[in-house]
N, C-alpha and C positions, 0 to 999 in steps of 0.2 A: 504494500500500500504506500502510496506516495504522500507528499506533503498535503495536509488539509488545513489551509489557512483559517477558515472559519472556526475550526476546533481550537486552534492556537489562540485566536483572538478572543474567543469566549473564555478560555482559561486565563488570559491576561486580565480581562474585565473582572472575572470572579476574584482573582488575586488582588486587584485594586480595591474592589468593593469590600471583600471579606477580611483582608489582611492589612494592606498598605494604608488605606484611608482611615480605618478605625484606630490604627496605631499612631497616627499623627496627633500631637497635642492640640487641643482646641485653640490655644492661643497662637499657634503657628498658622495664622490665616492664609498667608501667601502659599505655604506648602500645601494646605488643604485645597485651596483654589486650583493650584497647578495639578495636584493629583486628580481632582475631579475633572479638570480639563483633559488630562490624559485618558481617563475613563470614558469621557464623552467622545473623544476622537476615536478611540477604539470601537465604541458602539457605532459610530458613523461608518468606520471602515468595514465593520461587520455587515451593516445594512447595505453597503454599496458593493460588497465583494462579488456578488453574482453578476453585477452589471458593468463594473469598471472596464473589463476587457471588451465587452460588447459595445460600450460607448466609444472606446478608443477605435474599435473596428469601424463603427458607424462614422466616426470622423474621417477615417481613411477613405471610406466609400464616398462621402460627400465632398471632401476636398479634392479627391481624384476626379470626380465628375466636374467640379468647378474648374480645376486645372485644365481638363480636356476642353471645356467650353472656352476658356481664356485663350488657349493655344489656337483653337479653331477660329476665333474672332480676329486673329492677327492676319494682316495681308500675307498672301503666299510668298511675296518677295522678302518679307521680314526674316532676317537671319541674325542670330546672335549666339554667343556661347550660352547665355541664360536660356534661350529658347531651345537650343539643342539639348542642354542638360534637363530641361523640363520634359521634353519629349522622351528622353531616355528614362527618366524617373517614372513617368506615367506608364511606360511599357513594363517597368518592374512592378508597379503598384496595381495595375488593372487586373492581372490574374488573381492576386490575393483579394482584391476588392470584390471579385465575383463569387468568392466562396461564401458558403452559409456557415456561420459560426454559432454553435449552441451556447446557451448560458451555462454556468457552472452546474446548476441543478440538473439540467437535461443531460449534460456530459457525464455527471456522476451516475445518474440512473442508467444511462446507456452502458457505461463502463461496468457497473455492477451486473447488468444483464448479460453482457458478453463474458464476464468472469464466471458467473454462475453456469452459463451454457457451456463454457469451456470445461468446467468441472464435470458436467454431465457427460459430455462427449469423451472426456478422458476415462471416466468410469466405463463407458461403453467400449472404448478401445481396449481396456484391460481385460475385457471378457472375450476378446477375439483371438486368442492363441498367442504363442510365444513371440512370433515375428512382429505382430502388431503391438504387443505389449512392450517389446524392446524398442521399437520405433517411437512409440508414445513416450516412453521413459526418457529417451534421448531428447525428444522435442521439449519435454517439460524441464529437464535438467539444463538444457541450453537456454531456455527462457529464464529459468530461475537465476542462472549466472548473470545474465544481462540485467535482470531486475535488481539483484543484490548490488551490482555495480552502480546502477542508477540511484538506489537508495543511499548507498555510501556517499556518493557525490552530493546528494541532496542535503546531507547533514555534515559535510566535510568541514565547514567553517566552525562548527561547534567544538571541534578539538577532541572528539571521541576516538577517531580513527588513528591508529598508530602509524599507518602507511598513507596518511592524507596527502603527502607530497607526491605520491605516485598516481594520484587520481586526477582526471581532467577537471576543468571548471564546469560548473553547472550549465552554463550557456552552451557548452559543447556536447552535452549528452542528450540523446533522444531516446 
């Protein structure tokens, strides 16, 4: 299982509410105010978690469309480095802007469904003789090795992994 930011944010909110804020002396008004501000910002982040990625994607779609219209409105003879760069950037952005991006909840449900179905198919494969069982075991072990590597990279910066220096950066892992 990979990083679940909403769970982490809820844990931070609970820590602020149940431990940090109650432990601040009442006369430390500035500290109380700042602690409550942190809790409120965490609550806002939690409320927006499902939509932040989608909103950024929506911006890409809309700004790409606007850029395309702006490029099209220029006279055909207009040439500049900025225009050439804009056309190249638009060619990179348009394929991504055409994609349909699910929100976190939809993605989580689909991932859960795929994971549960994979478990059922694995159980069926285990009932189909030695050759199929061995092939299924190899597939699962190969996947598990990749998944463990992804999870190690995801928590690399926490300092728990003794071989963290050998791991790639999170941005480089798929």
